[in-house]
C-alpha positions as CSV (number, residue, x, y, z in Angstrom):
1,M,-1.2,65.9,-46.8
2,N,-0.3,65.4,-43.3
3,Y,3.0,63.3,-44.2
4,I,4.3,66.5,-46.3
5,L,3.1,69.1,-43.8
6,L,5.3,66.8,-41.0
7,K,8.4,66.9,-43.2
8,V,8.0,70.8,-43.9
9,S,7.6,71.3,-40.1
10,Q,10.6,68.9,-39.4
11,V,12.7,71.0,-41.9
12,F,11.7,74.2,-39.8
13,Y,12.5,72.5,-36.5
14,I,15.9,71.9,-37.5
15,F,16.7,75.2,-38.8
16,A,15.3,76.7,-35.9
17,K,17.3,74.5,-33.7
18,K,20.7,75.4,-35.8
19,I,20.2,79.1,-35.5
20,K,19.5,78.8,-31.8
21,F,15.7,80.4,-32.2
22,K,14.0,78.9,-29.3
23,R,10.5,80.4,-29.8
24,G,10.5,78.8,-33.5
25,V,12.0,75.4,-31.9
26,I,9.0,75.0,-29.4
27,F,6.7,76.4,-32.3
28,F,7.6,73.5,-34.8
29,N,8.4,70.8,-32.4
30,N,4.7,71.3,-31.2
31,L,3.6,71.4,-34.9
32,K,5.5,68.4,-35.9
33,H,4.0,66.4,-33.0
34,T,0.4,67.7,-33.7
35,L,0.6,66.2,-36.9
36,C,2.2,63.1,-36.2
37,K,-0.9,62.6,-33.5
38,R,-3.3,63.5,-36.7
39,I,-1.5,60.7,-38.6
40,I,-1.8,57.9,-36.1
41,C,-5.4,58.9,-35.3
42,K,-6.5,58.4,-39.2
43,D,-4.2,55.2,-39.1
44,F,-5.6,53.4,-35.7
45,G,-9.1,54.5,-36.6
46,N,-11.6,55.7,-34.3
47,N,-12.5,52.3,-33.1
48,F,-9.1,51.7,-31.4
49,F,-10.0,54.6,-28.9
50,L,-13.1,53.3,-28.1
51,K,-11.9,49.7,-27.5
52,K,-12.9,48.6,-23.8
53,R,-10.0,47.3,-22.3
54,I,-9.7,45.2,-19.2
55,F,-7.5,46.7,-16.4
56,S,-7.1,46.6,-12.7
57,N,-7.3,48.9,-9.9
58,D,-4.5,47.4,-7.7
59,A,-1.7,49.2,-6.4
60,I,1.7,49.4,-7.8
61,N,4.0,46.2,-6.9
62,K,7.3,45.9,-5.8
63,N,9.2,45.5,-8.8
64,V,11.6,48.3,-10.1
65,F,12.8,48.2,-13.5
66,V,15.8,49.3,-14.9
67,F,16.9,48.4,-18.6
68,W,20.2,48.7,-20.4
69,Y,19.9,47.1,-24.1
70,Q,23.4,45.8,-23.9
71,D,25.0,44.3,-20.6
72,A,25.4,47.0,-18.0
73,E,29.0,46.5,-17.4
74,N,29.8,47.6,-21.0
75,A,27.5,50.6,-20.2
76,P,28.9,54.2,-20.3
77,E,30.7,55.2,-16.9
78,I,27.8,57.7,-15.9
79,V,25.0,55.0,-16.6
80,K,27.0,52.3,-14.4
81,K,26.9,54.8,-11.5
82,C,22.9,55.6,-12.2
83,I,22.4,52.0,-12.2
84,Q,24.3,51.7,-8.8
85,S,22.3,54.5,-7.3
86,I,19.0,52.7,-8.2
87,K,19.9,49.6,-7.0
88,K,21.2,50.9,-3.5
89,A,17.9,53.0,-3.4
90,V,15.8,49.8,-4.2
91,E,17.8,47.2,-1.6
92,N,17.3,49.9,0.9
93,S,13.6,50.6,0.7
94,D,11.0,48.0,2.1
95,G,10.8,44.9,0.1
96,R,11.2,46.4,-3.2
97,S,12.9,44.3,-6.0
98,F,15.5,45.7,-8.5
99,K,15.2,44.2,-12.2
100,L,18.0,45.1,-14.3
101,I,17.2,43.8,-17.8
102,S,18.8,43.7,-21.2
103,F,18.0,42.4,-24.5
104,N,19.7,39.2,-23.4
105,N,17.1,38.5,-20.5
106,Y,13.9,40.5,-21.6
107,N,12.0,37.4,-22.4
108,K,12.5,36.1,-18.7
109,Y,9.7,38.9,-17.5
110,V,7.5,39.9,-20.7
111,N,6.3,38.0,-24.0
112,L,6.8,40.2,-27.2
113,P,5.2,39.9,-30.6
114,N,7.5,37.7,-32.7
115,Y,7.4,40.6,-35.3
116,I,8.3,43.3,-33.0
117,I,11.5,41.0,-31.9
118,E,12.4,40.8,-35.9
119,K,12.1,44.0,-36.7
120,V,14.5,45.1,-33.6
121,K,16.8,42.5,-34.8
122,K,16.9,43.9,-38.5
123,G,17.2,47.5,-37.1
124,K,14.2,48.7,-38.1
125,I,12.9,49.0,-34.6
126,S,15.6,51.1,-32.7
127,K,16.9,50.3,-29.1
128,I,15.7,53.7,-27.9
129,H,11.9,52.6,-29.2
130,F,12.3,48.9,-28.1
131,A,13.0,50.3,-24.6
132,D,9.7,52.1,-25.1
133,I,7.7,49.1,-25.9
134,L,9.7,47.1,-23.2
135,R,8.8,49.6,-20.5
136,F,4.9,49.7,-20.8
137,N,4.9,45.5,-21.5
138,L,6.7,45.4,-18.0
139,L,4.2,47.5,-16.4
140,A,1.3,45.4,-18.2
141,Q,2.6,42.0,-17.5
142,C,4.3,42.5,-14.7
143,G,3.8,45.8,-12.5
144,G,6.2,47.8,-10.9
145,L,8.4,51.1,-11.4
146,W,10.1,51.8,-14.6
147,I,13.4,54.0,-13.9
148,D,15.7,54.8,-16.9
149,A,19.2,53.8,-16.7
150,T,20.0,57.4,-16.5
151,C,18.5,58.5,-13.4
152,F,20.6,58.9,-10.4
153,L,18.9,58.3,-7.2
154,S,20.4,60.0,-4.2
155,G,17.5,58.7,-1.7
156,N,14.3,56.5,-1.9
157,N,11.5,58.7,0.2
158,F,9.4,58.9,-2.7
159,L,8.8,54.9,-3.1
160,R,6.9,55.3,-0.1
161,E,5.0,58.0,-1.3
162,I,3.8,56.2,-4.1
163,E,3.4,52.7,-2.8
164,N,-0.8,52.9,-2.8
165,S,-0.8,54.3,-6.3
166,N,-2.4,52.4,-9.2
167,F,-0.6,54.6,-11.8
168,F,2.6,56.8,-11.1
169,T,4.5,59.3,-13.3
170,L,6.5,62.7,-12.4
171,K,4.9,66.1,-13.4
172,N,5.5,69.2,-14.6
173,C,8.5,68.6,-16.6
174,F,8.4,69.3,-20.6
175,K,6.0,71.9,-20.0
176,D,7.2,73.5,-23.6
177,F,5.8,70.4,-25.1
178,D,1.9,71.4,-25.7
179,F,1.2,67.4,-26.2
180,I,2.9,66.7,-22.9
181,N,2.4,69.7,-21.0
182,G,4.0,68.4,-17.6
183,K,1.6,65.8,-17.6
184,W,3.9,62.7,-17.3
185,T,7.4,61.6,-18.1
186,S,8.3,58.2,-19.4
187,F,11.8,58.0,-17.8
188,F,10.1,57.7,-14.4
189,I,6.7,55.8,-14.6
190,G,4.7,52.8,-13.1
191,G,1.8,51.1,-12.5
192,A,0.0,48.0,-11.4
193,K,-0.1,45.1,-13.5
194,D,-2.8,45.2,-16.0
195,N,-3.1,48.8,-15.4
196,L,-5.2,50.8,-18.0
197,I,-2.4,53.0,-19.4
198,A,0.2,50.2,-19.9
199,N,-2.5,47.8,-21.6
200,Y,-3.4,50.8,-23.8
201,M,0.1,51.5,-25.0
202,V,1.1,47.9,-25.5
203,D,-1.9,47.9,-28.1
204,C,-0.9,51.3,-29.6
205,F,2.8,49.6,-30.0
206,N,1.7,46.5,-31.2
207,L,-0.5,47.9,-33.8
208,W,1.7,50.1,-34.9
209,F,5.0,48.1,-35.6
210,K,2.5,45.7,-37.1
211,N,1.8,47.8,-40.2
212,H,4.9,50.1,-39.9
213,N,8.5,49.8,-40.0
214,K,9.5,53.1,-38.5
215,V,8.1,55.6,-36.3
216,L,7.0,59.1,-37.0
217,T,9.1,60.8,-34.6
218,Y,11.3,60.2,-31.8
219,L,8.6,60.7,-29.2
220,M,6.3,58.4,-30.4
221,L,5.4,57.1,-27.1
222,D,4.5,60.4,-26.0
223,C,2.0,61.0,-29.2
224,F,0.4,57.8,-28.4
225,L,-0.3,58.9,-24.5
226,S,-1.3,62.1,-25.5
227,L,-3.8,60.6,-27.9
228,G,-4.9,58.3,-25.0
229,Y,-5.1,61.0,-22.8
230,E,-7.4,63.2,-25.2
231,K,-9.6,60.6,-26.5
232,I,-10.2,57.9,-23.5
233,N,-11.8,59.3,-20.3
234,E,-10.6,57.1,-17.9
235,I,-6.9,57.5,-19.3
236,K,-7.5,61.2,-18.6
237,N,-8.7,60.8,-15.3
238,I,-5.7,58.3,-14.0
239,I,-3.3,60.8,-15.4
240,D,-5.0,64.1,-13.8
241,G,-5.3,61.9,-10.2
242,V,-1.5,61.4,-10.5
243,I,0.0,62.6,-6.8
244,S,1.9,65.3,-7.4
245,I,4.8,65.3,-5.2
246,S,6.3,68.8,-5.4
247,K,9.8,68.1,-4.2
248,Y,10.4,66.4,-7.2
249,D,8.1,68.1,-9.6
250,S,10.4,70.3,-11.1
251,N,13.1,71.0,-13.7
252,K,15.4,70.5,-10.5
253,I,15.6,67.0,-11.6
254,F,17.9,68.2,-14.9
255,K,19.8,70.5,-13.0
256,L,22.4,68.0,-11.8
257,N,23.8,68.0,-15.6
258,D,25.0,71.6,-15.0
259,Y,27.7,70.8,-12.4
260,Y,29.5,68.6,-14.7
261,F,30.8,71.1,-16.9
262,L,31.9,73.3,-13.7
263,E,35.4,72.9,-11.7
264,N,35.3,71.4,-8.2
265,N,34.9,74.4,-6.0
266,H,31.3,74.0,-7.0
267,V,31.2,70.7,-5.2
268,D,29.2,71.8,-1.8
269,E,26.4,73.3,-4.5
270,M,26.2,70.2,-6.2
271,L,25.9,68.1,-2.8
272,I,23.4,70.6,-1.5
273,L,21.4,69.6,-4.6
274,I,21.9,65.9,-4.4
275,A,20.7,66.0,-0.2
276,N,17.6,68.1,-1.2
277,E,16.3,66.1,-4.2
278,D,16.3,62.3,-4.4
279,I,15.8,61.8,-8.3
280,H,18.1,63.3,-10.8
281,K,17.9,62.9,-14.5
282,L,21.4,62.6,-16.3
283,S,22.2,62.2,-20.0
284,Y,25.1,59.7,-21.3
285,K,25.2,61.5,-24.4
286,I,26.4,64.8,-22.9
287,K,30.4,64.9,-23.1
288,Y,31.3,65.8,-19.5
289,Y,34.3,66.9,-18.5
290,N,36.3,64.6,-16.9
291,Y,39.2,66.3,-15.8
292,E,41.0,65.8,-12.2
293,N,39.2,69.0,-11.0
294,S,35.7,68.5,-12.4
295,C,32.4,68.2,-10.3
296,Y,31.9,65.3,-12.8
297,N,35.2,63.9,-11.7
298,Y,34.4,64.3,-8.1
299,F,30.8,62.9,-8.5
300,V,32.4,59.5,-10.5
301,N,34.9,58.9,-7.9
302,N,32.7,59.6,-4.7
303,L,29.8,57.9,-5.4
304,D,29.6,55.7,-2.3
305,K,30.3,58.9,-0.2
306,L,27.3,60.6,-2.3
307,L,25.2,58.0,-1.6
308,D,25.8,57.7,2.3
309,E,22.9,59.6,4.1
310,K,24.9,60.7,7.0
311,Y,27.2,62.3,4.7
312,L,24.8,64.2,2.8
313,H,23.0,65.6,6.1
314,K,26.6,67.0,6.7
315,K,25.9,69.6,4.3
316,E,24.1,72.6,5.1
317,I,20.2,72.6,3.5
318,V,19.6,75.7,1.7
């Protein structure tokens, strides 16, 4: 029955999205993921959530992981710029180590089950969901901070603020999603080697793909984490205890995208945003206006200047 209801909710979700009915989109999206969680919970069984997992209480180490499935030189331009900014932020930090990972070199860092790799090669597991699997295996087996390749960093102060944490994630994004409710983001997440949340998430992906060839939803990762939050007190306590860095904990993180559709008379506004916020989540899927007088064109062609702290501080902070 849950599978039938899931398909029906998906149809209504797509329709609401098509007619731009925001309240309907939110309602059916939350319903869809509630049904996904019910299916996962029944599939895994109660003992899975009662399992005692060994975990470390150490602090996050110095690794910073960035992943692009293909070699990064073949990535979209906006991704190249984001990776460049992350690399610069890490290299200008205290002893952090930048790790650029692709499908060609991931096995230098982690061991993944053969059945997962075979399903990736056969196209049964998408590149997106392979990245989800990889991020938590990296955190479990190596420890460190995962930053999506579509994050643009204009500073690195946050690295000092989280260095004593066992687990970290940005908060207060995606509040319209009841099953996330602003408690985490997967695009910016870190933990010590063998931290509880990473170990739990590795178990989730391994068990699911051992028995299934496809996911129930694009946000399968968030369904797994939501169930962990609801059913495992230690995970709930860890997530609730994540330090809240208010400067970075809002949808300002996505605001830089808005400027790429504007002409360059808005460049000063864009630079103020970049000066005030260290972390910006972009998307390579957006069709940016790359004409000569656009903010996007300015951004792409002036990245070194944008990353120059002295240049940024010449702009008035408002």
